[in-house]
N, C-alpha and C positions, 0 to 999 in steps of 0.2 A: 391362667386366660384361658388358654387352647383347652384345658383339663374342664374349665367350666362351660366351655362354649359346646365339645363335646359329650358332656353327659347333659346339656342341654337338649341339644340332637337325637340322643337317643332316647331320651324321655317323649320328645314329640315322636318318633318312629314308634315307638312303643305303644304310643298312646293312640294312634291311627291306625294301627296292628289291630287292636285289641276294638276297637270301635267297627273296623272293615269284618272283624269276624262274629262281631255282635248284628250285624246285617248293614248296619249305616253306609252310606252311598251318595254321591253326587255331591250336588250343591253343598246338602246339610252337611255331610263330610269335610267339604272345604273349607266354609265358613267355622265349622268347629275346630278345626284344625288351625285355621286365620289366628282364631279368637285366643287358642291356648298358646300359640307361638308370639301373639303380640306381649299377651301377659308374662309370658316364661323370658323374653329379653326385654321387657322393662323392669322386671325383677334383676334381672341379670346389669341394666344398667343403673339402677339406683346402688345395687353393691360393687360394683366395679366401675363406674362412672369415673370415679379421681383416678383411677391407676394409672399408670405410668404418666399423667400429665407432665406435659415439662412448662412451665413457668419462667 
């Protein structure tokens, strides 16, 4: 679980760095980051949603 979270974090940081280097800044960069983060964490939730659930 921790590995998946850290990999997602690294991917988001890499994406933002690339966009900054491409000249993107401000509100548009922030919104793009939020959209990427929502998609990434939704994928994790779908894949790991039942992980360690106690019933």
